[in-house]
C-alpha positions as CSV (number, residue, x, y, z in Angstrom):
1,M,40.8,23.5,-1.7
2,S,37.3,22.2,-2.7
3,R,35.4,19.7,-0.7
4,L,35.2,16.4,-2.4
5,I,32.1,14.2,-2.0
6,R,32.6,10.5,-2.7
7,R,30.0,9.0,-0.4
8,F,26.3,8.6,-1.3
9,S,25.2,9.3,2.3
10,E,26.8,12.8,2.1
11,I,25.0,13.5,-1.1
12,L,21.6,12.6,0.5
13,G,22.5,15.0,3.3
14,L,23.1,17.9,0.8
15,V,20.2,17.6,-1.6
16,D,16.9,19.4,-1.4
17,R,16.1,20.1,2.3
18,D,12.5,18.9,1.7
19,F,13.7,15.5,0.5
20,E,14.3,13.9,3.9
21,P,11.0,15.0,5.4
22,K,9.3,13.6,2.1
23,I,11.0,10.2,2.7
24,D,10.0,10.2,6.4
25,S,6.4,10.9,5.4
26,A,6.5,8.1,2.9
27,V,7.8,5.6,5.6
28,R,4.9,6.6,7.9
29,E,2.4,6.3,5.0
30,V,3.7,2.9,4.3
31,V,3.7,1.6,7.8
32,E,0.2,2.9,8.6
33,A,-1.3,1.4,5.3
34,L,0.2,-2.0,6.0
35,V,-0.8,-2.0,9.7
36,D,-4.4,-1.1,8.8
37,L,-4.8,-3.9,6.3
38,P,-7.8,-6.1,7.3
39,T,-5.9,-9.1,6.3
40,E,-2.8,-8.2,8.3
41,K,-0.8,-9.1,5.4
42,G,0.4,-6.9,2.4
43,K,3.3,-5.4,0.5
44,A,4.2,-1.7,-0.2
45,S,7.3,0.0,-1.5
46,I,9.2,3.2,-1.5
47,T,11.3,4.0,-4.5
48,V,14.0,6.8,-4.2
49,T,15.6,8.0,-7.4
50,L,18.4,10.5,-7.7
51,D,18.7,12.1,-11.2
52,F,22.0,13.6,-12.3
53,E,22.0,16.3,-14.8
54,Y,25.5,17.3,-16.2
55,E,26.3,20.4,-18.1
56,K,29.7,22.2,-18.6
57,G,31.4,20.8,-15.4
58,M,28.3,21.4,-13.1
59,F,25.9,18.7,-11.8
60,N,22.4,19.2,-10.8
61,L,20.8,16.6,-8.6
62,L,17.0,16.0,-8.6
63,P,15.7,13.6,-5.9
64,N,12.4,11.9,-6.2
65,V,10.3,9.6,-3.9
66,K,7.5,7.3,-5.1
67,V,5.2,5.3,-2.7
68,K,3.3,2.2,-3.9
69,L,0.8,1.2,-1.3
70,P,-1.1,-2.1,-1.0
71,E,-4.3,-2.3,-3.1
72,G,-7.5,-1.4,-1.4
73,Q,-9.4,-3.6,0.9
74,K,-10.2,-7.0,-0.7
75,F,-13.3,-9.0,0.1
76,R,-13.5,-12.7,0.4
77,R,-15.7,-14.6,-2.2
78,T,-18.9,-15.9,-0.9
79,P,-20.3,-18.9,-2.9
80,F,-23.9,-19.2,-3.8
81,W,-25.9,-21.9,-5.7
82,A,-28.6,-21.5,-8.2
83,H,-31.8,-22.9,-6.9
84,E,-35.3,-22.4,-8.2
85,G,-34.4,-19.2,-10.2
86,A,-32.8,-17.5,-7.2
87,L,-29.5,-17.7,-5.2
88,S,-29.1,-20.1,-2.3
89,T,-26.3,-20.5,0.4
90,Q,-27.3,-24.2,0.6
91,H,-25.9,-26.7,-1.7
92,P,-28.5,-29.2,-2.7
93,S,-26.7,-32.1,-1.2
94,Q,-25.2,-30.4,1.9
95,I,-26.4,-28.7,5.1
96,D,-26.8,-24.8,5.1
97,M,-23.4,-22.9,5.4
98,F,-24.8,-19.9,7.0
99,V,-27.0,-20.1,9.9
100,R,-27.4,-16.3,10.7
101,D,-30.3,-14.4,9.5
102,S,-29.2,-12.4,6.5
103,T,-32.3,-10.2,6.6
104,K,-31.0,-8.3,9.7
105,S,-28.1,-5.8,9.4
106,M,-24.9,-6.3,11.1
107,A,-25.9,-3.8,13.7
108,Q,-29.1,-5.4,14.5
109,Q,-27.4,-8.8,15.0
110,G,-25.3,-7.3,17.7
């Protein structure tokens, strides 16, 4: 008698043997990408599809895994004001926002 498969979890265990390691790799990739975000906040997704092809009583199943990682590192905006034909960090009616010396590199500032 033929073995009947009626549960999705059984199907996943029988499809291409490279499928499960691919999903495991996708999970690791998503976790690493999210943990490494400089803002410590983000969103990623893993989409698993299983295509069924049917012909003359036979099914062929083709699994696929797609990973969508968060967008690259985003930078914060820095406001500047126009003053005497140049950029200024100081609003004309307020005190200077930045007290650090911007002519030194970050490494030089310590």
